[in-house]
All heavy atoms as an XYZ file, in Angstrom:
703
protein
N       0.845     -1.174      0.000
C       0.000      0.000      0.000
C       0.893      1.241      0.000
O       1.834      1.332      0.768
C      -0.899     -0.024      1.230
C      -1.918      1.070      1.201
S      -2.898      1.127      2.710
C      -4.223      0.054      2.294
N       0.591      2.200     -0.839
C       1.422      3.397     -0.931
C       0.904      4.478      0.008
O      -0.285      4.550      0.291
C       1.436      3.937     -2.371
O       0.115      4.286     -2.735
C       1.983      2.899     -3.342
N       1.838      5.284      0.428
C       1.471      6.388      1.311
C       0.883      7.511      0.472
O       1.383      7.824     -0.607
C       2.697      6.876      2.072
C       2.404      7.965      3.049
C       3.646      8.361      3.813
C       3.297      9.516      4.725
N       4.438      9.986      5.469
N      -0.190      8.131      0.990
C      -0.842      9.224      0.272
C       0.007     10.469      0.380
O       0.494     10.827      1.452
C      -2.230      9.483      0.865
C      -2.944     10.605      0.208
C      -3.638     10.557     -0.951
C      -3.026     11.953      0.668
N      -4.147     11.783     -1.248
C      -3.786     12.664     -0.268
C      -2.526     12.628      1.757
C      -4.060     14.007     -0.138
C      -2.798     13.966      1.890
C      -3.566     14.639      0.952
N       0.226     11.129     -0.743
C       0.963     12.397     -0.733
C       0.069     13.474     -1.337
O      -0.620     13.232     -2.334
C       2.265     12.297     -1.540
O       1.959     11.869     -2.864
C       3.236     11.325     -0.900
N       0.082     14.661     -0.744
C      -0.768     15.726     -1.264
C      -0.282     16.197     -2.634
O       0.909     16.175     -2.931
C      -0.652     16.825     -0.212
C       0.614     16.549      0.502
C       0.832     15.064      0.425
N      -1.211     16.623     -3.464
C      -0.882     17.105     -4.800
C      -0.760     18.625     -4.846
O      -0.269     19.163     -5.815
C      -1.958     16.652     -5.793
C      -2.036     15.152     -5.919
C      -3.122     14.742     -6.874
C      -3.190     13.226     -6.916
N      -4.277     12.730     -7.712
N      -1.224     19.288     -3.791
C      -1.205     20.750     -3.731
C      -0.592     21.191     -2.412
O      -0.586     20.453     -1.439
C      -2.631     21.331     -3.783
C      -3.472     20.811     -4.877
N      -3.671     21.466     -6.052
C      -4.199     19.668     -4.983
C      -4.477     20.762     -6.826
N      -4.812     19.671     -6.205
N      -0.146     22.428     -2.412
C       0.264     23.039     -1.157
C      -0.995     23.360     -0.353
O      -2.019     23.720     -0.929
C       1.030     24.334     -1.418
C       2.425     24.127     -1.951
C       3.352     23.581     -0.881
O       3.227     23.987      0.288
O       4.190     22.743     -1.230
N      -0.907     23.246      0.937
C      -2.042     23.593      1.780
C      -2.231     25.110      1.742
O      -1.251     25.858      1.778
C      -1.805     23.132      3.206
N      -3.478     25.571      1.658
C      -3.692     27.021      1.650
C      -3.382     27.614      3.024
O      -3.457     26.918      4.039
C      -5.183     27.161      1.322
C      -5.788     25.885      1.755
C      -4.725     24.835      1.561
N      -3.068     28.892      3.055
C      -2.806     29.506      4.356
C      -4.096     29.570      5.174
O      -5.194     29.632      4.610
C      -2.316     30.915      4.000
C      -2.852     31.179      2.632
C      -2.933     29.851      1.953
N      -3.995     29.559      6.499
C      -5.208     29.613      7.324
C      -5.907     30.952      7.162
O      -5.269     31.979      6.939
C      -4.688     29.434      8.749
C      -3.247     29.802      8.686
C      -2.780     29.493      7.296
N      -7.209     30.931      7.243
C      -7.983     32.156      7.159
C      -7.953     32.850      8.509
O      -8.211     32.238      9.539
C      -9.437     31.840      6.782
C      -9.656     31.227      5.411
C     -11.121     30.850      5.231
C      -9.237     32.201      4.324
N      -7.617     34.090      8.501
C      -7.614     34.879      9.730
C      -8.700     35.937      9.594
O      -8.636     36.794      8.720
C      -6.262     35.555      9.952
C      -5.149     34.588     10.292
C      -5.317     33.928     11.652
O      -5.971     34.515     12.539
O      -4.801     32.816     11.810
N      -9.692     35.839     10.430
C     -10.779     36.805     10.416
C     -10.974     37.358     11.816
O     -10.113     37.212     12.686
N     -12.105     37.958     12.030
C     -12.424     38.485     13.346
C     -12.965     37.338     14.191
O     -14.174     37.118     14.279
C     -13.431     39.626     13.238
C     -13.563     40.375     14.533
O     -13.117     39.907     15.579
N     -14.187     41.529     14.475
N     -12.061     36.600     14.800
C     -12.421     35.394     15.540
C     -13.250     35.728     16.773
O     -14.201     35.017     17.103
C     -11.144     34.603     15.916
C     -11.492     33.342     16.664
C     -10.345     34.272     14.675
N     -12.921     36.814     17.445
C     -13.655     37.187     18.662
C     -15.122     37.453     18.319
O     -16.027     36.978     19.010
C     -13.003     38.411     19.344
C     -13.822     38.857     20.540
C     -11.580     38.094     19.764
N     -15.365     38.173     17.234
C     -16.747     38.459     16.837
C     -17.479     37.186     16.433
O     -18.667     37.017     16.738
C     -16.764     39.461     15.694
N     -16.791     36.278     15.771
C     -17.414     35.020     15.352
C     -17.829     34.184     16.558
O     -18.962     33.686     16.627
C     -16.447     34.221     14.468
O     -16.083     35.016     13.343
C     -17.073     32.932     13.992
N     -16.933     34.038     17.514
C     -17.238     33.247     18.714
C     -18.321     33.930     19.546
O     -19.220     33.275     20.072
C     -15.961     33.023     19.553
C     -14.896     32.295     18.735
C     -16.270     32.267     20.832
C     -15.322     30.937     18.228
N     -18.259     35.248     19.646
C     -19.279     35.986     20.396
C     -20.648     35.818     19.745
O     -21.649     35.586     20.434
C     -18.905     37.478     20.489
O     -17.628     37.587     21.112
C     -19.930     38.254     21.286
N     -20.699     35.919     18.432
C     -21.966     35.723     17.720
C     -22.536     34.330     17.929
O     -23.733     34.162     18.168
N     -21.684     33.322     17.852
C     -22.132     31.953     18.088
C     -22.630     31.744     19.504
O     -23.632     31.051     19.731
N     -21.955     32.347     20.455
C     -22.370     32.238     21.856
C     -23.733     32.878     22.064
O     -24.597     32.319     22.751
C     -21.315     32.897     22.769
O     -20.062     32.248     22.546
C     -21.702     32.786     24.225
N     -23.935     34.031     21.456
C     -25.233     34.695     21.554
C     -26.334     33.832     20.956
O     -27.419     33.700     21.532
C     -25.168     36.086     20.890
C     -24.301     37.025     21.725
C     -26.565     36.666     20.689
C     -23.951     38.322     21.032
N     -26.046     33.202     19.826
C     -27.043     32.317     19.188
C     -27.411     31.176     20.132
O     -28.592     30.845     20.292
C     -26.523     31.783     17.841
C     -27.388     30.660     17.313
C     -26.447     32.915     16.823
N     -26.418     30.543     20.771
C     -26.708     29.443     21.700
C     -27.591     29.907     22.855
O     -28.547     29.221     23.232
C     -25.419     28.830     22.253
C     -24.765     27.858     21.332
C     -23.547     27.991     20.734
C     -25.269     26.583     20.909
N     -23.290     26.889     19.964
C     -24.320     26.006     20.053
C     -26.446     25.881     21.163
C     -24.492     24.759     19.465
C     -26.620     24.636     20.570
C     -25.658     24.090     19.738
N     -27.273     31.080     23.434
C     -28.080     31.575     24.549
C     -29.486     31.961     24.103
O     -30.461     31.726     24.827
C     -27.394     32.756     25.244
C     -26.364     32.340     26.246
C     -25.073     32.843     26.162
C     -26.657     31.466     27.275
C     -24.113     32.472     27.084
C     -25.711     31.093     28.202
C     -24.431     31.594     28.098
N     -29.619     32.534     22.919
C     -30.952     32.880     22.397
C     -31.765     31.607     22.179
O     -32.953     31.544     22.529
C     -30.844     33.712     21.109
C     -32.168     33.799     20.381
C     -30.319     35.107     21.424
N     -31.149     30.578     21.608
C     -31.860     29.305     21.430
C     -32.306     28.730     22.772
O     -33.407     28.186     22.888
C     -30.974     28.301     20.691
C     -30.759     28.572     19.212
C     -29.679     27.647     18.653
C     -32.059     28.400     18.447
N     -31.467     28.837     23.786
C     -31.842     28.374     25.118
C     -33.055     29.150     25.628
O     -34.033     28.556     26.101
C     -30.665     28.520     26.085
C     -31.030     28.236     27.516
C     -31.244     26.938     27.948
C     -31.171     29.269     28.431
C     -31.581     26.674     29.268
C     -31.510     29.018     29.748
C     -31.709     27.715     30.166
N     -33.011     30.470     25.515
C     -34.112     31.296     26.023
C     -35.408     31.079     25.243
O     -36.496     31.115     25.833
C     -33.710     32.770     25.985
C     -32.592     33.161     26.958
C     -32.185     34.608     26.730
C     -33.021     32.921     28.395
N     -35.305     30.835     23.948
C     -36.502     30.585     23.137
C     -37.148     29.250     23.530
O     -38.369     29.125     23.541
C     -36.139     30.609     21.634
C     -37.256     30.035     20.780
C     -35.814     32.032     21.199
N     -36.337     28.274     23.859
C     -36.867     26.950     24.202
C     -37.327     26.847     25.652
O     -38.114     25.959     25.989
C     -35.798     25.876     23.951
C     -35.475     25.687     22.493
C     -34.405     24.635     22.291
O     -34.065     23.873     23.185
N     -33.867     24.591     21.093
N     -36.867     27.736     26.502
C     -37.171     27.663     27.930
C     -38.670     27.640     28.250
O     -39.097     26.856     29.106
C     -36.466     28.799     28.669
C     -36.347     28.676     30.177
C     -35.655     27.365     30.553
C     -35.570     29.855     30.734
N     -39.514     28.429     27.566
C     -40.949     28.356     27.875
C     -41.591     26.997     27.554
O     -42.657     26.690     28.066
C     -41.567     29.443     26.989
C     -40.460     30.372     26.666
C     -39.216     29.542     26.655
N     -40.925     26.191     26.742
C     -41.465     24.881     26.353
C     -40.830     23.745     27.145
O     -40.829     22.593     26.705
C     -41.245     24.665     24.847
C     -41.836     25.758     24.014
C     -41.037     26.745     23.459
C     -43.208     25.813     23.799
C     -41.578     27.763     22.705
C     -43.755     26.830     23.043
C     -42.940     27.810     22.498
N     -40.305     24.074     28.325
C     -39.619     23.094     29.161
C     -40.485     21.844     29.381
O     -40.004     20.720     29.249
C     -39.251     23.729     30.500
C     -38.477     22.816     31.410
C     -37.099     22.811     31.382
C     -39.129     21.968     32.311
C     -36.370     21.985     32.222
C     -38.409     21.134     33.144
C     -37.035     21.147     33.102
O     -36.327     20.311     33.917
N     -41.751     22.054     29.714
C     -42.652     20.923     29.977
C     -42.836     20.026     28.762
O     -42.838     18.800     28.877
N     -42.984     20.617     27.597
C     -43.169     19.822     26.378
C     -41.924     18.992     26.099
O     -42.013     17.812     25.782
C     -43.460     20.738     25.186
C     -43.751     19.969     23.939
C     -44.968     19.523     23.525
C     -42.807     19.516     22.962
N     -44.844     18.837     22.346
C     -43.516     18.816     21.985
C     -41.434     19.644     22.821
C     -42.911     18.247     20.874
C     -40.822     19.064     21.723
C     -41.561     18.379     20.766
N     -40.749     19.634     26.221
C     -39.503     18.901     25.990
C     -39.356     17.762     26.993
O     -38.933     16.666     26.635
C     -38.292     19.833     26.100
C     -38.114     20.734     24.910
C     -38.150     22.117     25.041
C     -37.891     20.217     23.639
C     -37.974     22.947     23.952
C     -37.718     21.040     22.543
C     -37.759     22.405     22.707
O     -37.587     23.218     21.633
N     -39.734     18.014     28.247
C     -39.634     16.987     29.279
C     -40.594     15.828     28.990
O     -40.223     14.661     29.102
C     -39.924     17.598     30.647
C     -39.545     16.691     31.792
O     -38.670     15.825     31.598
O     -40.101     16.873     32.892
N     -41.818     16.138     28.571
C     -42.808     15.105     28.281
C     -42.413     14.229     27.099
O     -42.757     13.045     27.051
C     -44.175     15.733     27.991
C     -44.778     16.398     29.220
O     -44.319     16.095     30.342
O     -45.685     17.234     29.045
N     -41.710     14.796     26.128
C     -41.368     14.061     24.909
C     -39.936     13.538     24.886
O     -39.474     13.026     23.862
C     -41.613     14.956     23.686
C     -43.065     15.224     23.447
N     -43.731     16.266     24.070
C     -43.972     14.589     22.688
C     -44.986     16.256     23.688
N     -45.175     15.249     22.845
N     -39.232     13.679     25.994
C     -37.873     13.144     26.078
C     -36.838     13.944     25.314
O     -35.804     13.400     24.926
N     -37.124     15.218     25.077
C     -36.185     16.062     24.329
C     -35.587     17.159     25.197
O     -35.123     18.181     24.677
C     -36.883     16.712     23.132
C     -37.388     15.747     22.125
N     -36.573     14.861     21.469
C     -38.638     15.519     21.657
C     -37.298     14.131     20.635
N     -38.554     14.514     20.740
N     -35.549     16.950     26.487
C     -35.034     17.964     27.396
C     -33.554     18.252     27.145
O     -33.071     19.356     27.393
C     -35.245     17.520     28.848
C     -35.220     18.588     29.917
C     -36.192     19.715     29.597
C     -35.540     17.988     31.261
N     -32.855     17.284     26.590
C     -31.444     17.469     26.302
C     -31.211     18.597     25.299
O     -30.136     19.194     25.277
C     -30.811     16.161     25.818
C     -31.357     15.649     24.526
C     -32.437     14.836     24.353
C     -30.853     15.917     23.224
N     -32.630     14.591     23.021
C     -31.664     15.238     22.301
C     -29.775     16.664     22.743
C     -31.448     15.290     20.935
C     -29.566     16.707     21.377
C     -30.400     16.024     20.485
N     -32.208     18.921     24.445
C     -32.064     20.034     23.499
C     -31.835     21.334     24.267
O     -30.995     22.147     23.887
C     -33.305     20.183     22.637
C     -33.529     19.103     21.639
C     -32.795     17.971     21.457
C     -34.579     19.052     20.677
N     -33.327     17.221     20.451
C     -34.427     17.855     19.956
C     -35.641     19.888     20.370
C     -35.286     17.491     18.924
C     -36.495     19.517     19.346
C     -36.316     18.338     18.637
N     -32.605     21.513     25.312
C     -32.498     22.723     26.128
C     -31.125     22.820     26.773
O     -30.463     23.866     26.717
C     -33.596     22.693     27.203
C     -33.837     23.940     27.994
C     -34.549     24.963     27.125
C     -34.682     23.622     29.207
N     -30.675     21.722     27.381
C     -29.393     21.734     28.073
C     -28.223     21.801     27.102
O     -27.152     22.317     27.446
C     -29.276     20.534     29.003
C     -30.408     20.513     29.980
C     -31.296     19.497     30.184
C     -30.818     21.565     30.864
N     -32.223     19.854     31.135
C     -31.948     21.121     31.567
C     -30.337     22.844     31.123
C     -32.596     21.905     32.509
C     -30.989     23.633     32.059
C     -32.095     23.151     32.737
N     -28.400     21.314     25.895
C     -27.348     21.443     24.884
C     -27.125     22.904     24.527
O     -25.984     23.363     24.389
C     -27.715     20.641     23.618
O     -27.837     19.258     23.963
C     -26.674     20.804     22.534
N     -28.222     23.659     24.401
C     -28.097     25.085     24.105
C     -27.420     25.830     25.247
O     -26.573     26.702     25.012
C     -29.475     25.687     23.820
S     -30.220     25.074     22.304
N     -27.760     25.486     26.475
C     -27.136     26.127     27.620
C     -25.643     25.774     27.676
O     -24.803     26.646     27.932
C     -27.830     25.726     28.920
C     -27.346     26.439     30.176
C     -27.560     27.948     30.061
C     -28.080     25.889     31.387
N     -25.317     24.527     27.419
C     -23.908     24.116     27.408
C     -23.149     24.826     26.286
O     -22.004     25.248     26.475
C     -23.798     22.600     27.244
N     -23.777     24.971     25.120
C     -23.138     25.692     24.022
C     -22.854     27.130     24.385
O     -21.786     27.669     24.058
N     -23.784     27.770     25.073
C     -23.556     29.141     25.520
C     -22.447     29.222     26.551
O     -21.590     30.113     26.498
N     -22.437     28.283     27.487
C     -21.387     28.272     28.511
C     -20.010     28.023     27.914
O     -19.034     28.698     28.262
N     -19.931     27.067     27.005
C     -18.651     26.804     26.354
C     -18.239     27.975     25.460
O     -17.048     28.255     25.295
C     -18.724     25.509     25.539
C     -18.820     24.238     26.369
C     -19.106     23.034     25.474
C     -17.550     24.034     27.156
N     -19.236     28.662     24.917
C     -18.938     29.856     24.133
C     -18.298     30.944     24.971
O     -17.411     31.659     24.506
N     -18.733     31.081     26.232
C     -18.104     32.059     27.130
C     -16.631     31.726     27.359
O     -15.775     32.617     27.366
C     -18.850     32.124     28.459
C     -20.255     32.718     28.411
C     -20.905     32.615     29.781
C     -20.227     34.153     27.923
N     -16.344     30.436     27.511
C     -14.950     30.012     27.642
C     -14.207     30.315     26.340
O     -13.059     30.773     26.364
C     -14.871     28.510     27.991
C     -15.470     28.260     29.369
C     -13.425     28.006     27.918
C     -15.672     26.803     29.700
N     -14.860     30.087     25.220
C     -14.243     30.373     23.927
C     -13.944     31.846     23.734
O     -12.900     32.209     23.188
N     -14.846     32.712     24.181
C     -14.607     34.155     24.077
C     -13.378     34.530     24.898
O     -12.502     35.271     24.423
C     -15.846     34.950     24.551
C     -16.996     34.773     23.569
C     -15.504     36.427     24.700
C     -18.324     35.299     24.080
N     -13.282     34.014     26.113
C     -12.119     34.290     26.954
C     -10.847     33.808     26.260
O      -9.830     34.519     26.217
C     -12.291     33.605     28.313
C     -11.043     33.634     29.125
C     -10.565     34.681     29.862
C     -10.091     32.584     29.261
N      -9.379     34.332     30.454
C      -9.068     33.053     30.097
C     -10.020     31.293     28.760
C      -7.979     32.261     30.432
C      -8.933     30.514     29.095
C      -7.937     31.002     29.927
N     -10.889     32.620     25.670
C      -9.718     32.031     25.029
C      -9.273     32.840     23.817
O      -8.082     33.156     23.676
C     -10.023     30.585     24.614
C      -8.872     29.912     23.919
C      -7.836     29.350     24.645
C      -8.806     29.852     22.530
C      -6.771     28.743     24.021
C      -7.736     29.256     21.897
C      -6.724     28.703     22.644
O      -5.669     28.118     22.016
N     -10.193     33.191     22.925
C      -9.788     33.899     21.711
C      -9.352     35.331     22.014
O      -8.493     35.871     21.312
C     -10.867     33.857     20.602
C     -11.113     32.432     20.142
C     -12.153     34.511     21.027
N      -9.930     35.946     23.042
C      -9.462     37.286     23.424
C      -8.029     37.213     23.946
O      -7.199     38.063     23.624
C     -10.387     37.900     24.463
C     -11.739     38.281     23.867
C     -12.622     38.984     24.844
N     -12.093     40.339     25.041
C     -12.228     41.014     26.166
N     -12.862     40.479     27.187
N     -11.739     42.225     26.277
N      -7.720     36.187     24.730
C      -6.351     36.012     25.221
C      -5.406     35.715     24.059
O      -4.273     36.223     24.017
C      -6.299     34.885     26.246
N      -5.858     34.933     23.111
C      -5.039     34.612     21.936
C      -4.757     35.863     21.114
O      -3.617     36.100     20.688
C      -5.741     33.566     21.076
C      -4.984     33.206     19.821
C      -5.779     32.207     18.979
N      -5.079     31.882     17.761
C      -5.243     32.531     16.602
N      -6.084     33.537     16.526
N      -4.567     32.167     15.538
N      -5.774     36.669     20.877
C      -5.596     37.908     20.114
C      -4.620     38.836     20.826
O      -3.769     39.456     20.184
C      -6.936     38.614     19.913
C      -7.882     37.888     18.974
C      -7.426     37.944     17.534
O      -6.892     38.986     17.106
O      -7.616     36.934     16.836
N      -4.726     38.933     22.146
C      -3.812     39.784     22.904
C      -2.378     39.268     22.800
O      -1.434     40.052     22.640
C      -4.248     39.865     24.364
N      -2.203     37.949     22.858
C      -0.868     37.369     22.739
C      -0.298     37.614     21.340
O       0.896     37.910     21.198
C      -0.921     35.869     23.042
N      -1.116     37.492     20.323
C      -0.645     37.767     18.961
C      -0.259     39.231     18.792
O       0.739     39.543     18.138
C      -1.726     37.377     17.946
C      -1.988     35.882     17.788
C      -3.173     35.646     16.867
C      -0.750     35.175     17.270
N      -1.048     40.130     19.385
C      -0.705     41.560     19.321
C       0.624     41.829     20.014
O       1.460     42.574     19.507
C      -1.809     42.400     19.958
C      -2.809     42.932     18.971
C      -3.665     44.029     19.583
N      -4.270     43.675     20.861
C      -5.384     42.971     21.000
N      -6.028     42.540     19.942
N      -5.858     42.705     22.201
N       0.812     41.223     21.203
C       2.075     41.401     21.920
C       3.246     40.882     21.100
O       4.311     41.492     21.049
C       2.042     40.690     23.272
C       1.321     41.450     24.351
C       1.595     40.860     25.722
N       1.356     39.418     25.802
C       0.187     38.867     26.098
N      -0.867     39.611     26.336
N       0.074     37.555     26.160
N       3.064     39.742     20.445
C       4.139     39.160     19.632
C       4.455     40.057     18.442
O       5.628     40.221     18.084
C       3.738     37.766     19.171
N       3.438     40.633     17.831
C       3.651     41.536     16.698
C       4.380     42.797     17.120
O       5.161     43.367     16.360
C       2.330     41.902     16.024
C       1.766     40.754     15.207
O       2.529     39.803     14.904
O       0.573     40.814     14.867
N       4.121     43.265     18.332
C       4.747     44.488     18.826
C       6.146     44.237     19.374
O       6.860     45.177     19.712
C       3.872     45.113     19.914
C       2.537     45.606     19.387
C       1.597     46.017     20.498
O       1.969     45.895     21.687
O       0.481     46.461     20.179
N       6.521     42.971     19.513
C       7.851     42.631     20.003
C       7.995     42.651     21.500
O       9.092     42.606     22.026
N       6.889     42.693     22.214
C       6.942     42.656     23.675
C       7.051     41.220     24.155
O       6.502     40.315     23.542
C       5.688     43.305     24.279
C       5.635     44.773     24.025
N       4.821     45.307     23.072
C       6.304     45.793     24.586
C       4.973     46.613     23.062
N       5.860     46.946     23.971
N       7.701     40.994     25.277
C       7.761     39.644     25.827
C       6.372     39.199     26.303
O       5.524     40.021     26.620
C       8.719     39.749     26.996
C       8.774     41.194     27.335
C       8.460     41.950     26.065
N       6.162     37.909     26.338
C       4.883     37.356     26.772
C       4.647     37.681     28.240
O       5.574     37.929     29.009
C       4.851     35.847     26.574
N       3.361     37.680     28.642
C       2.985     38.042     30.005
C       3.537     37.055     31.030
O       3.737     37.389     32.184
C       1.468     38.121     30.119
N       3.789     35.804     30.615
C       4.260     34.806     31.561
C       5.785     34.860     31.731
O       6.361     33.998     32.376
C       3.818     33.405     31.129
C       4.392     33.014     29.767
O       5.054     33.835     29.109
O       4.178     31.872     29.365
N       6.413     35.855     31.140
C       7.857     36.013     31.332
C       8.676     35.182     30.368
O       9.886     35.107     30.483
N       8.033     34.515     29.391
C       8.782     33.631     28.515
C       9.218     34.204     27.261
O       9.441     35.072     26.677
């Protein structure tokens, strides 16, 4: 069996406004949670309560994601400016 080799160079990664993207996604998760909250009883009766908690978990993980990408953006800015990292490294 031969080893697969790529035929093209990999494209460069897309760099966009990551903080805005993660923030928007987090807002969507929380809005979905709030929209479904009035139907808690229906979801519970039909065994779909996990939909509600999935939206809440998505919003919570999104908050962690916002913290992470903001820290990443700050570290990239520091590296571009030539300042040493905050951890002394």
